[in-house]
MIZAKOL-732870 format. One line per field, with one value per residue: residue number from 1; y, x, z of N, C-alpha, C, CB in turn. Coordinates in steps of 0.1 Angstrom, whole numbers, plus 5000, padded with zeros to 4 digits. Glycine has a CB too. Example, Ala and Ser with C-alpha at 12.3 -4.5 7.8 and 13.67 -1.06 7.14 Angstrom:
2
k = c(1; 2)
n.north = c(4943; 4978)
n.east = c(5132; 5128)
n.up = c(5078; 5071)
ca.north = c(4955; 4989)
ca.east = c(5123; 5137)
ca.up = c(5078; 5071)
c.north = c(4967; 5000)
c.east = c(5132; 5129)
c.up = c(5078; 5079)
cb.north = c(4955; 4994)
cb.east = c(5113; 5141)
cb.up = c(5090; 5057)
! end
This chain:
156
k = c(1; 2; 3; 4; 5; 6; 7; 8; 9; 10; 11; 12; 13; 14; 15; 16; 17; 18; 19; 20; 21; 22; 23; 24; 25; 26; 27; 28; 29; 30; 31; 32; 33; 34; 35; 36; 37; 38; 39; 40; 41; 42; 43; 44; 45; 46; 47; 48; 49; 50; 51; 52; 53; 54; 55; 56; 57; 58; 59; 60; 61; 62; 63; 64; 65; 66; 67; 68; 69; 70; 71; 72; 73; 74; 75; 76; 77; 78; 79; 80; 81; 82; 83; 84; 85; 86; 87; 88; 89; 90; 91; 92; 93; 94; 95; 96; 97; 98; 99; 100; 101; 102; 103; 104; 105; 106; 107; 108; 109; 110; 111; 112; 113; 114; 115; 116; 117; 118; 119; 120; 121; 122; 123; 124; 125; 126; 127; 128; 129; 130; 131; 132; 133; 134; 135; 136; 137; 138; 139; 140; 141; 142; 143; 144; 145; 146; 147; 148; 149; 150; 151; 152; 153; 154; 155; 156)
n.north = c(4673; 4694; 4720; 4745; 4750; 4738; 4734; 4730; 4738; 4713; 4700; 4671; 4651; 4655; 4647; 4620; 4611; 4611; 4593; 4570; 4567; 4563; 4538; 4523; 4522; 4509; 4482; 4475; 4453; 4432; 4422; 4450; 4464; 4484; 4503; 4499; 4516; 4516; 4513; 4535; 4556; 4555; 4560; 4586; 4600; 4595; 4609; 4635; 4638; 4638; 4661; 4681; 4677; 4677; 4696; 4717; 4726; 4720; 4693; 4688; 4703; 4693; 4678; 4652; 4623; 4601; 4571; 4537; 4519; 4534; 4566; 4588; 4606; 4619; 4630; 4620; 4593; 4589; 4595; 4574; 4551; 4534; 4515; 4496; 4470; 4465; 4469; 4501; 4514; 4536; 4546; 4568; 4598; 4617; 4638; 4673; 4683; 4700; 4693; 4691; 4684; 4660; 4645; 4644; 4629; 4605; 4595; 4592; 4572; 4552; 4545; 4536; 4523; 4496; 4482; 4462; 4470; 4462; 4462; 4488; 4499; 4488; 4502; 4530; 4529; 4526; 4550; 4582; 4605; 4594; 4577; 4594; 4610; 4592; 4588; 4612; 4636; 4647; 4633; 4643; 4644; 4665; 4689; 4701; 4682; 4661; 4672; 4678; 4653; 4638; 4654; 4653; 4627; 4626; 4645; 4640)
n.east = c(1903; 1883; 1864; 1853; 1836; 1813; 1778; 1756; 1727; 1706; 1675; 1663; 1654; 1669; 1694; 1689; 1683; 1708; 1723; 1709; 1715; 1743; 1743; 1731; 1750; 1772; 1781; 1792; 1803; 1788; 1754; 1733; 1726; 1712; 1693; 1675; 1646; 1647; 1674; 1685; 1674; 1689; 1714; 1711; 1707; 1732; 1748; 1739; 1747; 1775; 1779; 1770; 1787; 1813; 1815; 1801; 1775; 1741; 1733; 1709; 1676; 1652; 1635; 1647; 1632; 1626; 1619; 1606; 1625; 1648; 1664; 1645; 1637; 1607; 1595; 1610; 1608; 1581; 1578; 1592; 1580; 1564; 1581; 1584; 1600; 1617; 1647; 1658; 1665; 1683; 1689; 1700; 1717; 1697; 1700; 1708; 1733; 1762; 1795; 1815; 1800; 1790; 1813; 1819; 1796; 1800; 1821; 1809; 1790; 1808; 1817; 1795; 1777; 1782; 1772; 1745; 1710; 1698; 1720; 1728; 1706; 1710; 1733; 1726; 1706; 1721; 1731; 1730; 1714; 1692; 1682; 1673; 1655; 1635; 1620; 1608; 1581; 1576; 1593; 1614; 1647; 1670; 1691; 1710; 1714; 1724; 1748; 1762; 1766; 1780; 1802; 1825; 1833; 1840; 1859; 1884)
n.up = c(6386; 6367; 6379; 6375; 6354; 6360; 6357; 6372; 6393; 6379; 6364; 6379; 6363; 6339; 6348; 6354; 6329; 6317; 6333; 6328; 6301; 6303; 6317; 6298; 6278; 6289; 6286; 6259; 6245; 6254; 6260; 6264; 6296; 6309; 6335; 6365; 6378; 6406; 6412; 6398; 6413; 6437; 6428; 6418; 6442; 6454; 6436; 6440; 6466; 6463; 6448; 6466; 6488; 6478; 6458; 6468; 6460; 6449; 6427; 6414; 6415; 6426; 6455; 6476; 6488; 6517; 6511; 6515; 6503; 6502; 6493; 6471; 6441; 6437; 6414; 6392; 6397; 6392; 6365; 6354; 6364; 6348; 6338; 6358; 6374; 6354; 6333; 6322; 6292; 6271; 6239; 6229; 6241; 6261; 6276; 6286; 6295; 6308; 6295; 6315; 6338; 6329; 6330; 6357; 6366; 6352; 6368; 6392; 6384; 6376; 6401; 6416; 6398; 6394; 6415; 6427; 6427; 6452; 6469; 6468; 6481; 6507; 6513; 6514; 6533; 6556; 6561; 6577; 6567; 6553; 6573; 6593; 6580; 6572; 6594; 6599; 6596; 6570; 6554; 6539; 6527; 6536; 6518; 6533; 6554; 6539; 6528; 6552; 6563; 6543; 6536; 6554; 6549; 6521; 6519; 6530)
ca.north = c(4675; 4708; 4723; 4759; 4751; 4730; 4742; 4726; 4727; 4709; 4692; 4657; 4642; 4656; 4639; 4607; 4607; 4608; 4581; 4559; 4565; 4556; 4524; 4516; 4521; 4504; 4469; 4474; 4440; 4423; 4428; 4462; 4461; 4495; 4505; 4499; 4528; 4515; 4516; 4549; 4566; 4555; 4567; 4600; 4604; 4596; 4620; 4647; 4638; 4641; 4675; 4689; 4675; 4679; 4708; 4727; 4730; 4709; 4688; 4690; 4712; 4686; 4673; 4638; 4618; 4589; 4560; 4524; 4513; 4544; 4579; 4588; 4619; 4615; 4634; 4611; 4580; 4589; 4595; 4561; 4539; 4525; 4504; 4487; 4466; 4462; 4479; 4512; 4516; 4548; 4544; 4581; 4607; 4626; 4649; 4685; 4686; 4705; 4682; 4689; 4677; 4646; 4638; 4641; 4619; 4593; 4591; 4587; 4560; 4542; 4541; 4530; 4516; 4482; 4476; 4459; 4479; 4459; 4466; 4503; 4502; 4486; 4512; 4542; 4526; 4527; 4564; 4590; 4613; 4586; 4572; 4605; 4615; 4582; 4589; 4625; 4637; 4650; 4623; 4650; 4643; 4679; 4691; 4704; 4669; 4653; 4679; 4677; 4639; 4633; 4663; 4647; 4614; 4628; 4655; 4636)
ca.east = c(1891; 1880; 1850; 1849; 1826; 1801; 1766; 1744; 1718; 1697; 1663; 1667; 1651; 1680; 1705; 1684; 1685; 1723; 1727; 1703; 1723; 1755; 1740; 1728; 1762; 1783; 1786; 1791; 1806; 1778; 1740; 1731; 1718; 1703; 1693; 1661; 1642; 1651; 1689; 1686; 1671; 1700; 1726; 1707; 1710; 1747; 1754; 1735; 1756; 1788; 1779; 1768; 1798; 1826; 1815; 1794; 1762; 1733; 1733; 1696; 1668; 1641; 1637; 1648; 1623; 1631; 1609; 1610; 1637; 1659; 1661; 1638; 1632; 1594; 1592; 1617; 1602; 1567; 1580; 1597; 1573; 1559; 1591; 1583; 1614; 1625; 1657; 1655; 1676; 1682; 1698; 1707; 1718; 1686; 1703; 1714; 1743; 1776; 1805; 1821; 1791; 1790; 1826; 1817; 1786; 1807; 1829; 1799; 1785; 1818; 1819; 1783; 1770; 1785; 1765; 1731; 1700; 1696; 1732; 1727; 1696; 1716; 1743; 1720; 1699; 1731; 1736; 1722; 1704; 1680; 1676; 1666; 1643; 1624; 1612; 1602; 1567; 1576; 1602; 1624; 1661; 1675; 1704; 1719; 1717; 1733; 1761; 1768; 1770; 1790; 1814; 1837; 1836; 1845; 1869; 1895)
ca.up = c(6380; 6365; 6384; 6373; 6344; 6364; 6354; 6381; 6394; 6368; 6368; 6382; 6351; 6330; 6353; 6352; 6314; 6314; 6340; 6321; 6289; 6308; 6320; 6285; 6270; 6297; 6282; 6244; 6240; 6259; 6259; 6273; 6308; 6314; 6349; 6370; 6385; 6420; 6413; 6394; 6424; 6447; 6421; 6418; 6456; 6457; 6428; 6447; 6478; 6458; 6444; 6478; 6497; 6472; 6450; 6476; 6455; 6445; 6413; 6409; 6423; 6433; 6468; 6478; 6499; 6522; 6509; 6521; 6497; 6501; 6487; 6458; 6436; 6433; 6400; 6383; 6399; 6386; 6350; 6350; 6370; 6338; 6336; 6369; 6378; 6342; 6331; 6313; 6282; 6262; 6228; 6227; 6253; 6261; 6286; 6281; 6306; 6304; 6295; 6328; 6346; 6324; 6335; 6372; 6367; 6348; 6379; 6402; 6379; 6377; 6415; 6421; 6388; 6394; 6426; 6425; 6434; 6466; 6476; 6470; 6492; 6519; 6516; 6518; 6546; 6567; 6562; 6586; 6561; 6550; 6585; 6600; 6572; 6571; 6607; 6600; 6591; 6556; 6548; 6530; 6530; 6532; 6512; 6544; 6560; 6529; 6528; 6565; 6565; 6533; 6535; 6561; 6542; 6508; 6519; 6539)
c.north = c(4690; 4711; 4737; 4760; 4742; 4739; 4739; 4738; 4726; 4704; 4678; 4648; 4643; 4648; 4624; 4602; 4604; 4596; 4569; 4556; 4558; 4541; 4516; 4514; 4513; 4491; 4467; 4460; 4429; 4429; 4440; 4459; 4472; 4496; 4505; 4512; 4528; 4519; 4530; 4559; 4566; 4562; 4582; 4607; 4606; 4606; 4633; 4649; 4643; 4656; 4684; 4689; 4680; 4693; 4720; 4733; 4718; 4705; 4691; 4697; 4704; 4680; 4658; 4634; 4604; 4579; 4547; 4518; 4523; 4557; 4578; 4603; 4615; 4618; 4625; 4597; 4579; 4588; 4581; 4549; 4529; 4513; 4493; 4483; 4462; 4473; 4489; 4514; 4528; 4546; 4557; 4589; 4617; 4638; 4662; 4691; 4692; 4693; 4680; 4682; 4662; 4638; 4635; 4629; 4605; 4587; 4585; 4573; 4549; 4537; 4533; 4521; 4501; 4475; 4473; 4469; 4475; 4463; 4481; 4507; 4499; 4497; 4525; 4541; 4528; 4541; 4573; 4599; 4606; 4581; 4582; 4609; 4605; 4583; 4603; 4626; 4639; 4641; 4630; 4648; 4657; 4679; 4694; 4691; 4661; 4659; 4677; 4662; 4635; 4642; 4657; 4634; 4616; 4638; 4652; 4638)
c.east = c(1888; 1866; 1845; 1838; 1814; 1789; 1754; 1739; 1709; 1684; 1668; 1664; 1663; 1692; 1701; 1686; 1699; 1727; 1721; 1711; 1736; 1753; 1737; 1740; 1774; 1789; 1784; 1794; 1796; 1764; 1739; 1722; 1708; 1703; 1678; 1659; 1647; 1666; 1692; 1684; 1682; 1712; 1723; 1711; 1725; 1753; 1751; 1744; 1770; 1789; 1778; 1781; 1811; 1826; 1807; 1781; 1754; 1735; 1720; 1687; 1657; 1645; 1639; 1639; 1628; 1619; 1615; 1623; 1648; 1654; 1654; 1635; 1618; 1591; 1598; 1611; 1589; 1569; 1585; 1590; 1567; 1568; 1590; 1597; 1622; 1636; 1653; 1667; 1673; 1693; 1707; 1707; 1707; 1689; 1709; 1723; 1756; 1785; 1812; 1813; 1790; 1802; 1824; 1807; 1792; 1815; 1820; 1793; 1795; 1820; 1807; 1775; 1771; 1777; 1750; 1722; 1699; 1708; 1732; 1717; 1702; 1726; 1736; 1711; 1708; 1735; 1725; 1712; 1691; 1673; 1668; 1654; 1632; 1615; 1605; 1588; 1567; 1585; 1612; 1638; 1667; 1689; 1714; 1724; 1727; 1747; 1769; 1773; 1781; 1803; 1827; 1842; 1844; 1857; 1881; 1908)
c.up = c(6379; 6370; 6381; 6363; 6347; 6363; 6363; 6388; 6381; 6373; 6369; 6370; 6341; 6335; 6351; 6338; 6311; 6321; 6333; 6308; 6293; 6310; 6307; 6276; 6276; 6291; 6267; 6239; 6244; 6256; 6269; 6284; 6312; 6329; 6353; 6377; 6399; 6421; 6409; 6405; 6434; 6441; 6421; 6432; 6458; 6448; 6435; 6459; 6474; 6455; 6457; 6486; 6491; 6464; 6457; 6470; 6450; 6430; 6406; 6419; 6431; 6447; 6467; 6490; 6504; 6521; 6515; 6516; 6495; 6495; 6473; 6454; 6430; 6419; 6390; 6385; 6391; 6371; 6345; 6356; 6360; 6336; 6347; 6373; 6366; 6340; 6321; 6305; 6273; 6251; 6226; 6240; 6252; 6270; 6279; 6292; 6300; 6304; 6308; 6338; 6342; 6329; 6349; 6373; 6362; 6360; 6390; 6397; 6380; 6391; 6419; 6411; 6388; 6405; 6421; 6432; 6449; 6474; 6478; 6481; 6505; 6523; 6521; 6531; 6558; 6569; 6569; 6579; 6558; 6563; 6593; 6593; 6572; 6583; 6608; 6593; 6576; 6548; 6538; 6536; 6526; 6526; 6523; 6551; 6552; 6530; 6541; 6568; 6555; 6532; 6542; 6554; 6529; 6508; 6528; 6532)
cb.north = c(4668; 4712; 4720; 4768; 4747; 4724; 4740; 4715; 4728; 4699; 4694; 4652; 4647; 4671; 4642; 4605; 4619; 4620; 4581; 4562; 4579; 4563; 4523; 4524; 4535; 4501; 4458; 4484; 4436; 4420; 4417; 4474; 4458; 4493; 4518; 4487; 4530; 4501; 4506; 4552; 4561; 4541; 4561; 4602; 4595; 4582; 4619; 4647; 4625; 4633; 4679; 4684; 4661; 4668; 4705; 4738; 4740; 4711; 4673; 4677; 4722; 4675; 4677; 4633; 4616; 4590; 4558; 4514; 4506; 4539; 4588; 4580; 4625; 4621; 4648; 4610; 4577; 4602; 4605; 4561; 4544; 4533; 4509; 4474; 4454; 4462; 4471; 4526; 4503; 4562; 4541; 4590; 4613; 4619; 4644; 4696; 4674; 4716; 4685; 4703; 4683; 4645; 4647; 4654; 4622; 4595; 4602; 4597; 4562; 4548; 4554; 4540; 4521; 4479; 4486; 4444; 4478; 4444; 4462; 4510; 4492; 4472; 4515; 4548; 4513; 4518; 4570; 4599; 4620; 4574; 4567; 4617; 4618; 4568; 4586; 4636; 4649; 4664; 4614; 4665; 4631; 4688; 4703; 4713; 4661; 4654; 4694; 4680; 4629; 4633; 4677; 4644; 4606; 4633; 4669; 4621)
cb.east = c(1879; 1881; 1850; 1860; 1832; 1803; 1762; 1748; 1709; 1704; 1652; 1659; 1638; 1684; 1707; 1670; 1680; 1731; 1722; 1688; 1726; 1761; 1728; 1718; 1768; 1778; 1779; 1800; 1820; 1780; 1730; 1725; 1727; 1689; 1700; 1659; 1627; 1649; 1696; 1677; 1658; 1704; 1729; 1692; 1703; 1753; 1748; 1720; 1756; 1792; 1767; 1756; 1799; 1829; 1809; 1803; 1765; 1718; 1737; 1689; 1661; 1636; 1626; 1662; 1608; 1635; 1606; 1599; 1634; 1670; 1673; 1625; 1642; 1584; 1597; 1632; 1600; 1560; 1590; 1612; 1563; 1558; 1605; 1576; 1613; 1615; 1670; 1651; 1679; 1683; 1691; 1700; 1732; 1673; 1714; 1703; 1746; 1781; 1815; 1825; 1777; 1789; 1838; 1811; 1774; 1816; 1838; 1787; 1780; 1831; 1820; 1774; 1773; 1799; 1764; 1728; 1686; 1694; 1745; 1724; 1683; 1724; 1751; 1711; 1692; 1743; 1738; 1731; 1709; 1683; 1688; 1675; 1647; 1630; 1620; 1612; 1560; 1580; 1594; 1620; 1669; 1674; 1703; 1713; 1705; 1727; 1760; 1759; 1758; 1784; 1811; 1834; 1824; 1834; 1863; 1893)
cb.up = c(6388; 6350; 6399; 6369; 6331; 6378; 6340; 6390; 6406; 6359; 6357; 6394; 6344; 6330; 6369; 6356; 6305; 6319; 6355; 6317; 6283; 6320; 6330; 6277; 6267; 6310; 6289; 6238; 6244; 6274; 6263; 6265; 6319; 6309; 6353; 6380; 6385; 6425; 6403; 6382; 6432; 6450; 6407; 6415; 6466; 6454; 6414; 6451; 6485; 6446; 6435; 6486; 6502; 6462; 6436; 6478; 6443; 6448; 6412; 6405; 6415; 6424; 6478; 6480; 6494; 6537; 6494; 6519; 6485; 6493; 6487; 6458; 6425; 6442; 6398; 6386; 6414; 6389; 6346; 6354; 6380; 6325; 6335; 6365; 6387; 6330; 6325; 6321; 6274; 6269; 6215; 6216; 6254; 6265; 6296; 6278; 6315; 6313; 6284; 6334; 6346; 6309; 6332; 6379; 6358; 6336; 6385; 6404; 6364; 6372; 6424; 6427; 6375; 6395; 6438; 6429; 6427; 6467; 6468; 6457; 6490; 6519; 6503; 6507; 6545; 6564; 6548; 6593; 6548; 6541; 6595; 6602; 6558; 6570; 6619; 6593; 6597; 6554; 6540; 6529; 6523; 6545; 6502; 6554; 6563; 6515; 6526; 6577; 6562; 6519; 6540; 6575; 6540; 6499; 6522; 6543)
! end
Protein backbone atom coordinates (compact mmCIF):
# COMPACT_ATOMS: atom_id res chain seq x y z
CA UNK A 1 0.00 0.00 0.00
CA UNK A 2 1.35 3.43 -0.92
CA UNK A 3 1.29 5.76 2.08
CA UNK A 4 3.52 8.65 1.09
CA UNK A 5 0.62 10.56 -0.48
CA UNK A 6 -1.77 10.16 2.46
CA UNK A 7 -3.25 13.62 3.11
CA UNK A 8 -4.88 13.18 6.53
CA UNK A 9 -5.96 14.57 8.91
CA UNK A 10 -9.33 15.60 7.57
CA UNK A 11 -12.57 16.71 9.14
CA UNK A 12 -14.51 13.67 10.34
CA UNK A 13 -17.54 14.70 8.30
CA UNK A 14 -15.44 14.35 5.13
CA UNK A 15 -14.52 10.78 6.12
CA UNK A 16 -18.15 10.01 7.03
CA UNK A 17 -19.30 11.26 3.63
CA UNK A 18 -16.99 8.81 1.88
CA UNK A 19 -17.94 5.86 4.11
CA UNK A 20 -21.63 6.57 3.49
CA UNK A 21 -20.94 6.67 -0.24
CA UNK A 22 -19.09 3.32 -0.04
CA UNK A 23 -22.00 1.78 1.87
CA UNK A 24 -24.44 3.16 -0.70
CA UNK A 25 -22.50 1.65 -3.62
CA UNK A 26 -21.71 -1.70 -2.09
CA UNK A 27 -24.55 -3.78 -3.50
CA UNK A 28 -25.10 -2.58 -7.05
CA UNK A 29 -26.88 -5.80 -8.08
CA UNK A 30 -29.20 -5.61 -5.05
CA UNK A 31 -31.05 -2.83 -3.31
CA UNK A 32 -28.64 -0.30 -1.80
CA UNK A 33 -28.35 -0.65 1.94
CA UNK A 34 -26.52 2.47 3.06
CA UNK A 35 -25.28 2.69 6.63
CA UNK A 36 -26.90 3.75 9.90
CA UNK A 37 -25.41 6.51 12.04
CA UNK A 38 -24.69 3.93 14.76
CA UNK A 39 -22.68 1.69 12.45
CA UNK A 40 -20.97 4.66 10.80
CA UNK A 41 -19.68 5.88 14.17
CA UNK A 42 -18.01 2.52 14.87
CA UNK A 43 -16.39 2.39 11.43
CA UNK A 44 -15.13 5.98 11.87
CA UNK A 45 -13.51 4.89 15.14
CA UNK A 46 -11.93 1.81 13.57
CA UNK A 47 -10.65 3.86 10.62
CA UNK A 48 -9.09 6.35 13.07
CA UNK A 49 -7.53 3.41 14.93
CA UNK A 50 -6.05 2.06 11.70
CA UNK A 51 -4.51 5.41 10.77
CA UNK A 52 -3.07 6.00 14.23
CA UNK A 53 -1.69 2.48 14.65
CA UNK A 54 -0.56 1.67 11.11
CA UNK A 55 0.24 5.06 9.58
CA UNK A 56 1.24 6.91 12.77
CA UNK A 57 -1.10 9.88 12.33
CA UNK A 58 -4.78 10.70 12.81
CA UNK A 59 -7.29 10.33 10.01
CA UNK A 60 -9.49 13.13 11.35
CA UNK A 61 -9.11 15.96 13.84
CA UNK A 62 -12.26 15.69 15.98
CA UNK A 63 -12.33 13.92 19.31
CA UNK A 64 -14.00 10.57 19.82
CA UNK A 65 -16.26 10.19 22.84
CA UNK A 66 -17.20 6.99 24.68
CA UNK A 67 -20.98 6.91 24.52
CA UNK A 68 -23.24 4.09 25.68
CA UNK A 69 -23.18 2.25 22.35
CA UNK A 70 -19.49 2.79 21.64
CA UNK A 71 -17.25 5.48 20.19
CA UNK A 72 -18.88 8.52 18.59
CA UNK A 73 -17.69 11.66 16.83
CA UNK A 74 -20.31 14.03 18.30
CA UNK A 75 -20.09 16.53 15.41
CA UNK A 76 -20.83 13.83 12.83
CA UNK A 77 -23.51 12.22 14.97
CA UNK A 78 -25.31 15.57 15.33
CA UNK A 79 -25.30 16.24 11.59
CA UNK A 80 -26.77 12.82 10.86
CA UNK A 81 -29.14 12.31 13.80
CA UNK A 82 -32.04 13.35 11.58
CA UNK A 83 -31.84 9.85 10.03
CA UNK A 84 -32.46 8.15 13.38
CA UNK A 85 -31.92 4.43 12.88
CA UNK A 86 -32.69 4.60 9.16
CA UNK A 87 -29.91 3.89 6.65
CA UNK A 88 -28.14 6.88 5.13
CA UNK A 89 -27.59 6.68 1.38
CA UNK A 90 -25.58 9.08 -0.78
CA UNK A 91 -25.93 8.83 -4.54
CA UNK A 92 -22.69 10.76 -5.09
CA UNK A 93 -19.35 10.92 -3.33
CA UNK A 94 -19.54 14.13 -1.25
CA UNK A 95 -16.03 13.73 0.14
CA UNK A 96 -12.88 15.60 -0.84
CA UNK A 97 -10.29 12.96 0.04
CA UNK A 98 -7.05 12.08 -1.69
CA UNK A 99 -7.29 8.88 -3.75
CA UNK A 100 -4.70 7.21 -1.52
CA UNK A 101 -6.88 7.84 1.53
CA UNK A 102 -9.93 6.52 -0.31
CA UNK A 103 -8.02 3.30 -1.00
CA UNK A 104 -7.17 2.89 2.69
CA UNK A 105 -10.77 3.60 3.69
CA UNK A 106 -12.05 1.04 1.18
CA UNK A 107 -9.90 -1.56 2.94
CA UNK A 108 -11.26 -0.53 6.34
CA UNK A 109 -14.82 -0.66 4.97
CA UNK A 110 -14.20 -4.06 3.36
CA UNK A 111 -13.00 -5.34 6.74
CA UNK A 112 -15.79 -3.94 8.93
CA UNK A 113 -18.65 -2.91 6.63
CA UNK A 114 -20.09 -6.40 6.55
CA UNK A 115 -20.67 -6.45 10.29
CA UNK A 116 -23.98 -5.33 11.77
CA UNK A 117 -24.05 -2.23 13.94
CA UNK A 118 -24.71 -4.35 17.03
CA UNK A 119 -21.74 -6.61 16.28
CA UNK A 120 -19.48 -3.57 15.88
CA UNK A 121 -20.77 -2.24 19.22
CA UNK A 122 -19.83 -5.56 20.82
CA UNK A 123 -16.38 -5.47 19.23
CA UNK A 124 -15.49 -1.94 20.37
CA UNK A 125 -17.00 -2.50 23.82
CA UNK A 126 -14.43 -5.27 24.29
CA UNK A 127 -11.52 -2.92 23.51
CA UNK A 128 -9.60 -1.03 26.19
CA UNK A 129 -9.77 2.54 24.77
CA UNK A 130 -13.58 2.65 24.95
CA UNK A 131 -13.72 0.79 28.28
CA UNK A 132 -11.38 3.27 29.98
CA UNK A 133 -12.92 6.38 28.45
CA UNK A 134 -16.51 5.42 29.34
CA UNK A 135 -15.58 5.61 33.02
CA UNK A 136 -13.69 8.90 32.74
CA UNK A 137 -15.17 12.32 33.51
CA UNK A 138 -14.80 13.72 29.97
CA UNK A 139 -15.50 10.43 28.12
CA UNK A 140 -12.83 11.31 25.53
CA UNK A 141 -11.09 8.38 23.84
CA UNK A 142 -7.60 9.82 23.35
CA UNK A 143 -5.64 9.35 20.16
CA UNK A 144 -2.74 8.14 22.31
CA UNK A 145 -4.89 5.43 23.93
CA UNK A 146 -6.12 4.30 20.51
CA UNK A 147 -2.60 4.18 19.05
CA UNK A 148 -1.16 2.36 22.07
CA UNK A 149 -3.91 -0.27 22.02
CA UNK A 150 -4.11 -0.96 18.28
CA UNK A 151 -0.43 -0.65 17.28
CA UNK A 152 0.58 -4.06 18.65
CA UNK A 153 -2.51 -5.65 17.11
CA UNK A 154 -2.02 -4.20 13.62
CA UNK A 155 1.76 -4.31 13.40
CA UNK A 156 2.45 -7.98 14.12
